[in-house]
C-alpha positions as CSV (number, residue, x, y, z in Angstrom):
1,M,59.2,-70.9,-10.2
2,E,57.2,-70.7,-13.5
3,L,54.2,-72.8,-14.1
4,E,55.8,-75.3,-16.5
5,E,58.7,-75.9,-14.1
6,A,56.2,-76.4,-11.2
7,R,54.3,-79.0,-13.2
8,Y,57.6,-80.7,-14.2
9,R,58.7,-80.9,-10.5
10,K,55.3,-82.1,-9.4
11,Q,55.5,-84.9,-11.9
12,Q,59.0,-85.8,-10.8
13,L,57.8,-86.2,-7.2
14,L,54.8,-88.2,-8.3
15,N,57.0,-90.5,-10.4
16,A,59.4,-91.0,-7.4
17,M,56.4,-92.0,-5.3
18,M,55.7,-94.8,-7.7
19,F,59.2,-96.3,-7.4
20,P,59.1,-100.1,-6.5
21,G,59.2,-100.5,-2.7
22,F,57.7,-97.1,-2.0
23,D,54.0,-96.8,-1.1
24,G,53.2,-94.8,-4.2
25,G,49.8,-93.3,-4.6
26,S,49.4,-93.2,-0.9
27,P,46.2,-91.4,0.2
28,S,48.3,-89.9,2.9
29,C,50.2,-87.7,0.5
30,A,49.2,-85.4,-2.4
31,I,51.0,-82.7,-4.4
32,G,49.5,-79.5,-5.8
33,I,50.7,-76.3,-7.4
34,R,50.6,-73.3,-5.0
35,L,49.8,-69.8,-5.9
36,T,51.9,-66.9,-4.6
37,E,51.4,-63.1,-4.3
38,T,53.3,-62.6,-7.6
39,N,51.7,-63.2,-10.9
40,D,52.8,-66.3,-12.7
41,Q,55.2,-67.4,-9.9
42,Y,54.4,-70.7,-8.3
43,R,55.5,-73.1,-5.6
44,L,54.7,-76.8,-4.8
45,A,52.5,-77.9,-2.0
46,I,52.8,-81.3,-0.4
47,F,49.7,-82.3,1.6
48,L,50.0,-84.9,4.4
49,T,47.2,-86.3,6.3
50,A,49.1,-86.5,9.6
51,E,52.5,-85.7,11.2
52,K,53.5,-89.3,11.0
53,D,53.3,-89.1,7.2
54,R,56.4,-87.0,7.1
55,Q,58.3,-90.2,6.9
56,I,57.2,-90.4,3.2
57,L,59.5,-87.5,2.5
58,N,62.6,-89.4,3.9
59,H,62.7,-91.8,1.0
60,P,66.0,-91.2,-0.8
61,L,64.4,-90.3,-4.1
62,I,61.9,-87.9,-2.6
63,S,64.6,-86.3,-0.3
64,A,66.9,-85.7,-3.3
65,L,64.2,-84.1,-5.3
66,L,63.1,-81.8,-2.5
67,G,66.8,-80.8,-2.2
68,E,66.8,-79.8,-5.8
69,I,63.5,-77.9,-5.5
70,G,64.8,-76.0,-2.5
71,K,62.7,-73.4,-0.8
72,D,59.9,-73.5,-3.4
73,V,57.9,-76.2,-1.7
74,D,55.5,-76.1,1.2
75,I,54.8,-79.1,3.4
76,E,51.4,-79.0,5.0
77,V,49.6,-81.3,7.3
78,I,45.9,-80.9,6.4
79,G,44.2,-83.6,8.5
80,V,41.5,-85.9,7.2
81,V,39.5,-84.4,4.3
82,K,35.8,-85.1,4.9
83,V,32.8,-84.4,2.6
84,D,30.4,-82.0,4.3
85,R,27.4,-83.8,5.7
86,P,24.0,-82.5,4.4
87,V,21.9,-80.9,7.0
88,V,18.2,-80.9,7.7
89,T,17.4,-77.2,7.4
90,A,19.1,-74.0,6.4
91,R,20.3,-71.4,8.9
92,T,17.7,-68.8,7.7
93,Q,15.8,-70.2,4.8
94,L,12.8,-72.1,6.1
95,T,10.2,-71.1,3.6
96,R,10.4,-71.1,-0.2
97,P,11.7,-67.7,-1.6
98,T,9.8,-65.8,-4.3
99,V,12.8,-66.2,-6.6
100,L,15.2,-69.2,-6.6
101,R,18.8,-68.0,-6.3
102,I,22.4,-69.3,-6.2
103,G,23.2,-70.2,-2.6
104,D,19.6,-71.3,-1.7
105,S,18.7,-74.3,0.4
106,I,17.9,-77.4,-1.7
107,S,17.7,-81.2,-1.3
108,N,16.5,-84.4,-2.9
109,E,13.0,-85.1,-1.6
110,K,14.4,-88.2,0.0
111,G,17.6,-86.6,1.4
112,R,19.1,-83.9,3.5
113,G,19.9,-80.3,2.7
114,G,22.7,-78.6,0.8
115,T,23.3,-75.6,-1.4
116,L,22.2,-74.7,-5.0
117,G,25.5,-74.1,-6.8
118,F,24.6,-72.6,-10.1
119,F,22.1,-72.6,-13.0
120,A,23.1,-74.6,-16.1
121,K,21.9,-75.9,-19.5
122,R,22.2,-79.5,-20.5
123,R,24.1,-79.8,-23.8
124,S,22.2,-82.8,-25.1
125,D,18.7,-81.2,-25.2
126,S,19.1,-77.5,-24.0
127,K,17.1,-78.3,-20.8
128,C,17.9,-75.8,-18.1
129,G,18.2,-76.5,-14.4
130,I,20.6,-76.4,-11.5
131,V,23.9,-78.0,-10.4
132,S,24.9,-79.1,-6.9
133,C,26.8,-82.0,-5.3
134,N,25.9,-85.6,-5.9
135,H,25.8,-86.1,-2.1
136,V,23.3,-83.3,-1.9
137,I,20.8,-84.0,-4.7
138,A,21.7,-87.5,-5.8
139,R,21.9,-89.0,-2.2
140,R,25.5,-90.3,-2.6
141,D,24.7,-92.5,-5.7
142,R,21.3,-93.6,-4.4
143,G,19.3,-91.1,-6.5
144,V,17.5,-92.3,-9.5
145,D,16.3,-90.4,-12.6
146,S,13.5,-87.9,-12.1
147,E,13.6,-87.9,-8.3
148,K,12.2,-84.5,-7.1
149,I,14.6,-81.7,-6.0
150,I,13.0,-79.3,-3.6
151,N,13.5,-75.9,-2.1
152,P,13.9,-75.3,0.7
153,A,15.5,-78.5,1.9
154,K,13.4,-81.3,3.4
155,S,10.1,-79.4,3.6
156,G,9.9,-77.5,0.3
157,T,8.3,-77.7,-3.0
158,A,9.6,-79.6,-6.0
159,F,11.1,-77.4,-8.7
160,A,13.4,-79.8,-10.6
161,L,14.0,-83.4,-11.5
162,L,17.3,-85.2,-11.0
163,D,19.2,-86.3,-14.1
164,G,20.1,-89.9,-13.2
165,N,23.1,-89.8,-15.5
166,Y,25.5,-88.3,-12.9
167,P,29.1,-89.4,-12.3
168,P,29.1,-92.1,-9.6
169,L,31.1,-91.8,-6.4
170,F,31.5,-95.3,-5.1
171,T,33.1,-97.2,-8.0
172,P,36.8,-98.3,-8.1
173,G,39.5,-95.9,-9.2
174,L,39.9,-92.2,-9.6
175,R,36.5,-90.5,-9.6
176,Q,35.6,-87.4,-11.7
177,V,33.6,-85.1,-9.5
178,D,30.9,-85.1,-6.8
179,A,28.2,-83.3,-8.8
180,A,24.8,-83.8,-10.3
181,F,22.3,-81.9,-12.5
182,A,18.6,-81.5,-12.1
183,A,16.4,-80.1,-14.9
184,F,13.5,-77.7,-14.1
185,N,10.2,-79.7,-13.9
186,S,7.9,-77.1,-15.4
187,S,7.6,-74.8,-18.4
188,P,8.0,-71.9,-17.8
189,A,10.5,-72.8,-15.0
190,V,10.1,-71.7,-11.4
191,S,11.0,-68.1,-11.0
192,H,14.8,-67.9,-10.6
193,D,17.8,-65.5,-10.9
194,A,20.8,-67.1,-12.7
195,S,22.6,-63.8,-13.2
196,T,23.5,-62.8,-9.7
197,V,25.1,-64.2,-6.5
198,D,24.4,-62.3,-3.2
199,G,23.2,-59.3,-5.3
200,M,26.4,-59.2,-7.4
201,T,26.3,-59.8,-11.2
202,L,27.9,-63.1,-12.1
203,N,30.6,-63.0,-14.8
204,P,30.2,-66.4,-16.5
205,T,33.9,-66.6,-17.6
206,A,36.0,-68.8,-15.3
207,P,39.3,-67.2,-14.3
208,T,42.8,-68.7,-14.8
209,P,44.6,-68.9,-11.5
210,V,47.9,-66.8,-11.7
211,K,48.3,-65.6,-8.1
212,L,46.7,-65.9,-4.6
213,T,43.1,-64.8,-5.1
214,S,40.3,-63.9,-2.7
215,V,37.3,-66.1,-3.3
216,S,33.8,-66.2,-1.8
217,K,30.8,-68.5,-1.7
218,V,27.2,-68.2,-0.5
219,G,26.2,-71.4,1.4
220,M,22.8,-72.3,2.7
221,R,24.3,-72.8,6.2
222,T,26.8,-70.0,6.6
223,G,25.8,-67.5,3.9
224,L,28.5,-65.3,2.4
225,R,32.1,-66.3,3.5
226,T,35.4,-65.3,2.0
227,G,38.7,-67.2,1.8
228,T,41.8,-67.5,-0.4
229,L,42.3,-69.7,-3.4
230,K,45.8,-71.1,-2.6
231,T,46.5,-74.4,-4.5
232,F,45.3,-76.0,-7.8
233,E,46.0,-79.1,-9.9
234,T,46.3,-81.2,-6.8
235,S,47.2,-84.9,-7.4
236,A,44.8,-87.6,-6.4
237,F,44.1,-88.2,-2.8
238,T,41.5,-89.8,-0.7
239,M,38.5,-88.1,0.9
240,L,36.0,-89.7,3.4
241,Y,32.3,-90.1,2.8
242,G,31.4,-91.4,6.3
243,K,33.4,-94.6,6.3
244,K,33.7,-94.8,2.6
245,K,36.9,-93.6,0.8
246,V,36.8,-91.9,-2.6
247,M,39.8,-90.6,-4.5
248,F,39.7,-87.4,-6.5
249,G,42.3,-85.4,-8.4
250,E,42.7,-81.8,-9.7
251,V,40.9,-80.2,-6.8
252,L,41.4,-76.7,-5.6
253,Q,42.4,-75.7,-2.0
254,V,40.7,-72.7,-0.4
255,I,41.9,-71.5,3.0
256,S,39.5,-69.8,5.4
257,G,39.6,-66.2,6.4
258,R,38.5,-64.9,9.8
259,K,35.6,-67.4,9.8
260,A,35.5,-70.9,8.5
261,F,34.9,-70.9,4.8
262,S,32.3,-73.6,5.0
263,Q,30.3,-75.8,7.3
264,D,28.1,-78.8,6.9
265,G,25.2,-77.9,4.6
266,D,27.3,-75.6,2.4
267,S,28.2,-78.4,0.0
268,G,27.3,-77.5,-3.6
269,S,28.1,-73.8,-3.2
270,L,29.5,-71.9,-6.1
271,V,32.9,-70.5,-5.3
272,F,33.7,-67.3,-7.1
273,T,36.3,-64.6,-7.3
274,T,35.5,-61.9,-4.7
275,A,36.6,-58.9,-6.9
276,T,35.3,-60.0,-10.3
277,V,32.6,-62.5,-9.4
278,Q,33.8,-65.1,-11.8
279,P,32.9,-68.8,-11.2
280,V,35.8,-70.9,-9.8
281,G,34.2,-74.1,-9.0
282,L,31.9,-76.3,-6.8
283,L,32.5,-76.6,-3.0
284,F,32.2,-80.2,-1.8
285,A,34.5,-81.0,1.2
286,K,36.5,-79.6,4.1
287,S,39.5,-80.9,6.2
288,D,40.3,-80.9,9.8
289,S,42.7,-77.9,9.3
290,G,39.8,-75.7,8.1
291,N,40.6,-75.9,4.4
292,A,37.8,-76.2,1.9
293,W,38.1,-78.3,-1.3
294,V,36.6,-77.3,-4.6
295,F,36.1,-78.9,-8.0
296,P,37.2,-76.6,-10.8
297,L,34.2,-75.4,-12.8
298,N,35.4,-77.0,-16.1
299,L,35.7,-80.4,-14.5
300,V,32.1,-80.1,-13.2
301,T,30.5,-78.9,-16.5
302,T,32.5,-81.5,-18.5
303,A,31.5,-84.4,-16.3
304,L,27.8,-83.4,-16.3
305,A,27.8,-82.2,-20.0
306,V,26.2,-78.9,-19.0
307,D,27.2,-75.2,-19.3
308,L,26.8,-72.6,-16.7
309,I,24.2,-70.0,-17.6
310,V,23.4,-66.5,-16.5
311,S,20.1,-66.2,-18.4
312,D,17.5,-68.6,-19.9
313,S,18.4,-67.8,-23.5
314,G,18.2,-70.9,-25.6
315,C,16.6,-73.0,-22.8
316,M,14.0,-75.6,-23.9
């Protein structure tokens, strides 16, 4: 089906799930738009937490709509979606590199380690710095303004200061993103390379998803891994931060290739298109089924009021 029809059918299903007497908005069910191998042709994806959640689909309204949609829908049990737990040290990076790069090991000075996602410029004052996950550099909402961000994680040297105005995780309702910004703490800034990822030149223009696309990331734990961008515009569903539940929407689904796309410590990685090296979004979670979950780049930059940069032009 075409994109507008896919969006219409998705909304029909979501509306049916809000019918009185039905457990609408259940964290056990989410609906996304699935890419195919053909440009501009889409399917729907219904994500279930467990096999027992298939009973949701037996509701008369849902069953009737699925009959109308026919074969253009996939029903997938994805397991529990968990946010990657920060780790103590990187797989290889134990000393500070000469040049700070996308994919490097970083942490809050009071926290555990994750991955440097990308370099960015804050819109309010043109200060430049880095973006990673809230749960990496803002310690799951415990971080305060100007806390030191270090490289490598845990034992490194401070190179940036946390911007305390990050979107919170643990407040009621649908949350924006799991992300935070930290501005460089010196002028000139620590030596860094914003223009490449794993030696490839980063094209700063985010792509529009039109078909199944090979994507990659460089994480501090697993290095370069490749997967497939499969689903976008996913409706709100719950993810676990330890025992705490947080609901996000509009996330992207990436399925693993021969190796798992991510492991604990890769949170904050920039996901980019393998062929054209365009930024897709920020990796933040994984599910029992091996899927990785990613915030689209525009959600991250809007929530943080920053812009991805590939040079220091205009930085203050």
